[in-house]
C-alpha positions in Angstrom: -24.0 7.2 -0.3 -20.8 6.2 -2.0 -20.9 9.3 -4.2 -21.2 11.5 -1.1 -18.3 9.7 0.6 -16.1 10.2 -2.5 -17.1 13.9 -2.9 -16.3 14.5 0.8 -12.9 12.7 0.5 -12.0 14.7 -2.6 -13.8 18.0 -1.9 -11.5 20.9 -3.1 -10.7 22.6 0.1 -8.4 25.7 0.2 -5.2 23.6 -0.6 -6.8 21.6 -3.3 -8.2 24.5 -5.4 -4.6 25.2 -6.6 -3.9 21.7 -7.8 -3.9 20.9 -11.4 -7.3 19.7 -12.7 -5.9 16.3 -13.8 -4.9 15.6 -10.2 -8.5 16.2 -9.0 -9.9 14.0 -11.7 -7.3 11.3 -10.8 -8.3 11.3 -7.2 -12.0 11.2 -7.8 -11.7 8.3 -10.2 -9.3 6.4 -7.9 -11.4 6.8 -4.8 -14.5 5.9 -6.8 -13.0 2.8 -8.2 -11.8 1.7 -4.8 -15.1 2.2 -3.1 -17.2 0.8 -5.9 -15.0 -2.3 -6.1 -15.6 -2.9 -2.4 -19.4 -2.5 -2.9 -19.4 -4.8 -5.9 -17.4 -7.4 -4.1 -19.8 -7.3 -1.2 -22.8 -7.5 -3.6 -21.2 -10.5 -5.4 -20.4 -12.3 -2.1 -23.9 -11.8 -0.7 -25.8 -12.4 -3.9 -27.5 -9.0 -3.8 -25.8 -7.9 -7.1 -28.1 -10.2 -9.2 -31.1 -8.1 -8.1 -29.8 -5.1 -10.1 -30.0 -5.0 -13.9 -26.5 -5.1 -15.4 -27.2 -2.1 -17.6 -28.1 0.0 -14.6 -25.0 -1.1 -12.7 -22.7 -0.2 -15.6 -24.5 3.2 -16.1 -24.1 3.9 -12.3 -20.4 3.0 -12.4 -19.7 5.2 -15.4 -22.0 8.2 -14.7 -21.2 8.8 -11.0 -17.5 9.8 -11.4 -18.5 12.1 -14.3 -21.0 13.8 -12.1 -18.5 14.1 -9.3 -15.9 15.6 -11.5 -18.4 18.1 -13.0 -19.5 19.1 -9.4 -15.9 19.8 -8.5 -15.3 22.0 -11.5 -18.5 23.8 -10.9 -17.4 24.5 -7.3 -14.1 25.8 -8.7 -15.9 28.2 -11.1 -18.6 29.4 -8.7 -16.7 29.9 -5.4 -14.5 32.9 -6.6 -17.6 34.7 -7.8 -19.4 34.0 -4.5 -16.3 35.3 -2.6 -16.3 38.4 -4.8 -19.9 39.3 -3.9 -20.3 42.3 -1.6 -20.2 41.3 2.0 -18.3 38.1 1.5 -14.8 39.6 1.1 -12.7 40.2 4.2 -10.1 42.9 4.5 -6.6 42.2 6.0 -3.4 43.9 6.9 0.1 42.4 7.5 2.2 43.6 10.4 5.8 43.1 9.4 7.5 43.4 6.0 9.6 40.3 6.5 10.4 37.8 3.9 7.5 35.5 4.9 5.2 38.6 5.2 5.9 39.4 1.6 5.4 35.8 0.7 2.1 35.8 2.5 1.1 38.9 0.5 1.8 37.1 -2.7 -0.2 34.0 -1.6 -3.2 36.1 -0.6 -3.3 38.3 -3.7 -2.9 35.2 -6.0 -5.7 33.2 -4.4 -9.2 34.2 -5.4 -10.7 31.4 -3.3 -9.7 33.0 0.0 -12.1 36.0 -0.5 -9.5 38.3 1.2 -8.6 41.8 0.1 -5.1 42.8 1.4 -5.0 46.5 2.3 -1.2 46.8 3.1 1.7 46.5 5.5 2.8 48.0 8.8 6.4 48.1 9.9 8.7 50.4 12.0 11.6 50.0 9.6 10.3 52.2 6.8 13.7 53.1 5.3 14.8 49.5 5.1 11.6 47.8 4.0 9.9 50.2 1.6 12.0 49.1 -1.3 11.2 45.4 -0.5 7.4 45.7 -0.8 5.9 43.6 -3.5 4.2 45.1 -6.6 1.0 46.8 -5.5 1.9 46.6 -1.8 1.4 49.7 0.4 3.2 50.7 3.6 0.4 52.0 5.8 2.4 53.1 8.9 4.2 52.0 12.0 3.3 49.1 14.3 2.0 51.5 16.9 -0.6 52.7 14.4 -2.1 49.3 13.6 -4.8 49.2 16.2 -6.1 52.7 15.3 -6.1 51.9 11.6 -7.9 48.5 12.2 -10.7 50.1 14.2 -11.1 53.1 11.9 -11.3 51.0 8.7 -13.1 47.9 10.1 -10.3 45.5 9.2 -11.3 41.9 9.6 -7.9 40.1 9.6 -4.4 40.9 11.0 -1.5 38.7 10.1 1.6 39.2 12.3 4.7 38.2 10.4 7.3 39.7 12.7 10.4 37.5 13.4 10.0 35.3 16.5 13.2 36.9 17.9 11.4 40.2 18.3 9.2 39.0 21.1 8.8 42.5 22.9 7.5 44.1 19.7 5.1 41.2 19.2 3.8 41.4 22.7 3.4 45.2 22.5 1.4 44.8 19.2 -0.9 42.1 20.6 -1.5 44.3 23.7 -2.6 47.2 21.4 -4.9 44.9 19.4 -6.9 43.7 22.4 -9.3 46.7 21.9 -10.2 45.5 18.4 -12.6 42.9 17.1 -10.3 41.8 14.3 -9.1 38.2 14.0 -5.4 38.0 14.7 -3.1 35.3 13.2 0.6 34.9 14.1 2.6 33.6 11.1 5.9 32.2 12.5 9.0 32.3 10.4 9.2 28.5 10.4 9.5 28.1 6.7 13.3 28.7 7.1 13.4 25.0 7.9 12.0 22.1 5.9 8.5 21.5 7.2 7.2 17.9 7.0 3.5 17.7 7.9 3.7 21.1 9.7 0.5 21.7 11.7 -0.8 23.0 15.0 -1.7 20.5 17.8 -2.3 20.8 21.5 -1.4 19.0 24.7 -4.1 19.6 27.3 -4.9 22.9 25.7 -1.3 24.0 25.3 -0.6 24.7 21.6 2.4 23.0 20.0 3.6 23.4 16.4 4.6 20.3 14.4 7.7 21.0 12.4 8.6 17.5 11.3 6.0 14.7 11.8 4.8 11.6 10.0 1.6 11.9 8.0 0.4 8.6 9.4 -1.0 9.7 12.7 -4.5 9.0 14.1 -7.1 7.9 11.5 -4.6 8.3 8.6 -2.3 5.8 10.2 -5.1 3.3 10.6 -6.1 3.8 7.0 -2.6 3.4 5.8 -2.1 0.2 7.8 -5.4 -1.3 6.8 -4.7 -0.6 3.1 -1.3 -2.3 3.4 -2.7 -5.4 5.0 -5.6 -5.8 2.5 -3.3 -5.2 -0.5 -0.5 -7.4 0.7 -2.9 -10.3 1.5 -4.6 -10.0 -1.9 -1.3 -9.8 -3.8 0.3 -12.6 -1.9 -2.7 -14.8 -2.6 -2.5 -14.0 -6.3 1.3 -14.3 -6.8 2.0 -17.3 -4.5 2.3 -19.8 -7.5 4.7 -17.3 -9.2 6.8 -16.9 -6.0 7.1 -20.7 -5.7 8.3 -21.0 -9.3 10.8 -18.2 -8.8 12.1 -19.8 -5.6 12.7 -23.1 -7.4 14.4 -21.2 -10.2 16.7 -19.3 -7.9 17.6 -22.4 -6.0 18.5 -24.3 -9.2 20.3 -21.5 -11.0 23.2 -20.9 -8.5 24.4 -21.9 -5.1 23.0 -20.0 -2.1 19.8 -19.2 -0.3 16.5 -18.5 -2.1 15.9 -15.3 -0.1 18.4 -12.5 0.3 18.0 -10.7 3.7 19.6 -7.3 4.1 19.5 -4.8 7.0 17.7 -1.6 6.1 16.5 1.4 8.0 12.7 1.3 8.7 10.4 3.8 10.3 12.1 6.2 12.7 15.5 4.8 11.7 15.0 1.4 13.3 16.8 -1.5 11.6 14.7 -4.0 9.8 15.4 -7.1 7.7 14.1 -6.8 4.1 13.5 -9.9 2.0 14.2 -10.2 -1.7 14.8 -13.1 -4.1 18.5 -13.6 -4.4 19.7 -12.2 -7.7 23.4 -12.3 -7.2 26.1 -14.8 -6.4 26.9 -12.8 -3.2 24.9 -11.7 -0.2 26.5 -8.4 0.9 25.3 -6.8 4.2 28.4 -5.3 5.7 30.0 -1.9 6.2 30.8 -1.7 2.5 28.1 -2.5 -0.1 28.7 -2.0 -3.8 25.5 -1.1 -5.8 24.6 -3.3 -8.8 25.7 -1.7 -12.1 25.0 -2.5 -15.7 26.5 -5.9 -16.8 27.5 -6.6 -13.2 29.3 -9.9 -13.1 27.7 -10.7 -9.6 24.2 -10.8 -11.1 23.0 -14.3 -12.2 21.3 -14.8 -15.5 17.9 -15.4 -13.8 18.7 -12.6 -11.3 19.1 -10.1 -14.2 15.6 -10.9 -15.4 14.2 -10.7 -11.8 15.8 -7.3 -11.2 14.8 -5.9 -14.6 11.1 -6.9 -14.0 11.3 -6.1 -10.2 10.1 -9.7 -9.5 13.0 -10.0 -7.0 11.0 -7.5 -4.8 7.9 -9.8 -4.4 8.9 -11.2 -1.0 8.7 -7.7 0.4 4.9 -8.1 0.5 5.7 -10.5 3.5 7.6 -7.5 5.1 4.4 -5.4 4.5 2.2 -8.0 6.2 4.7 -8.1 9.1 4.4 -4.3 9.5 8.0 -3.6 8.7 7.3 -2.0 5.3 4.4 -0.4 3.4 3.3 -1.0 -0.2 4.0 2.6 -1.0 6.8 4.7 0.7 10.4 5.7 0.3 12.5 2.8 -0.9 14.7 1.4 1.8 18.5 1.7 1.4 21.2 -0.5 2.8 22.4 0.6 6.2 25.9 1.3 4.8 24.4 3.6 2.2 22.3 5.4 4.8 25.3 6.1 6.9 27.1 7.5 3.9 24.3 9.7 2.5 23.1 11.1 5.9 26.4 12.9 6.0 26.3 14.2 2.4 22.6 15.2 2.0 20.8 17.6 4.4 17.5 16.2 5.5 18.3 12.7 4.2 17.1 11.0 7.4 13.7 12.7 7.3 12.5 10.1 4.7 12.6 7.6 7.6 9.6 9.3 9.3 7.5 6.6 7.6 7.8 2.9 6.8 9.8 2.2 3.7 7.9 1.0 0.6 8.0 -1.5 -2.1 7.5 1.3 -4.6 7.5 5.1 -4.1 7.0 8.6 -5.5 10.6 8.8 -6.5 10.5 5.5 -8.4 7.6 6.4 -10.6 9.4 9.6 -11.5 12.4 7.7 -12.9 14.6 7.5 -9.9 14.7 3.7 -9.8 17.7 1.4 -9.7 21.3 2.6 -9.3 22.0 6.0 -7.8 25.6 6.4 -9.1 25.7 10.1 -8.5 25.0 12.3 -5.5 22.6 14.4 -7.6 20.4 11.3 -8.4 20.2 10.5 -4.7 19.4 14.1 -3.9 16.5 14.0 -6.4 15.2 10.7 -5.0 15.2 12.2 -1.5 13.4 15.3 -2.7 10.6 13.2 -4.1 10.5 11.1 -0.9 10.0 14.2 1.2 7.4 15.5 -1.2 5.5 12.3 -0.7 5.6 12.9 3.1 4.2 16.4 2.7 1.4 15.6 0.3 0.4 12.0 1.1 -3.2 10.8 0.5 -4.8 7.4 -0.1 -5.5 8.5 -3.6 -1.8 9.3 -4.1 -0.9 5.8 -3.0 -3.3 4.2 -5.4 -2.0 6.4 -8.2 1.7 5.4 -7.4 0.7 1.7 -7.5 -0.9 2.1 -11.0 2.1 4.1 -12.3 4.5 1.5 -10.9 3.0 -1.2 -13.2 3.6 1.0 -16.2 7.1 2.0 -15.1 8.1 -1.7 -14.5 6.9 -2.7 -17.9 8.7 0.2 -19.7 11.7 1.2 -17.4 15.2 -0.1 -18.1 17.0 1.7 -15.2 16.9 -1.4 -13.0 19.7 -4.0 -13.5 
């Protein structure tokens, strides 16, 4: 049953077939380890684990992920061949030689898993668009000729990529196509903006297009919150003696409070208080905040060690339990820094569509610690937005594992 659950959670759908193989292997192993750990914990707590021979349990734990990975790769190899079989391939045309129409042509031709044969384009502006056709692309005629061509050649799919501003032409084309049995897809030119979790939804049957949305809606939001609560409770239970020792050390090392509280922006840009062990002789939280730099005189001797090892971040697991933060997400910045960078970087505030995290996609890619240049902050934001677009539970688990390695090796934090 667990194997079926893992295979269903990691099944290579259309979007996953294009991922690198190591990402697929990573997700299968991470999901398997997580679910197997839950089952083993349940078996140990109830005593049922002792009824199974240890050799069988170890073999099961090791063999199942190997079989799952092999099944995925077999699906990758067989599906293109199945799609290429006669009767499985669908034919398609594109109405509109626009920029995103040409991009769609490239995506279809480069994807053997779609099982789609693209015949060509239709557009009224032949003189302007003929030179812009991609390699191998054919201009089949004008928009008024689409319906006749589709019926005569038994075309299965029609992609309308005309600009949304040309509504009369779109409506006229759709009117002509009512007499065909082809499937019609409208491809809006929305990629001119930065789509975050772009998808189609509906309100009482009325379709709406999400342009910028959090990935944590519905069941995904419940999974994310549940994983945060479970992880934060387990980690706090394990590190409570360490946190007590650090608290005593901070109190005795320099005057001031044990915890440093600073205002940060949380989900949807709402202000939250973030906890950290105090590592400096000052507690700045005003309109002007100076980031810590190498050999900063404000950092205490113990504080330097805490910052280098990220132990000063441990109280943020309390923030996670409170629901203010998440274990994984974009790192929260001071309010003063947010107000500065939102004016300098386009799309900066989009990273606040989710709760801030103790660690994040940017941090495991080297963008941890001081952001002393605008380019460093820009790259951090790019990784944060990429996390919003591609989030999965497996990705969170992978970031947590990589964080451990980064903290042990990285020297960017000071």
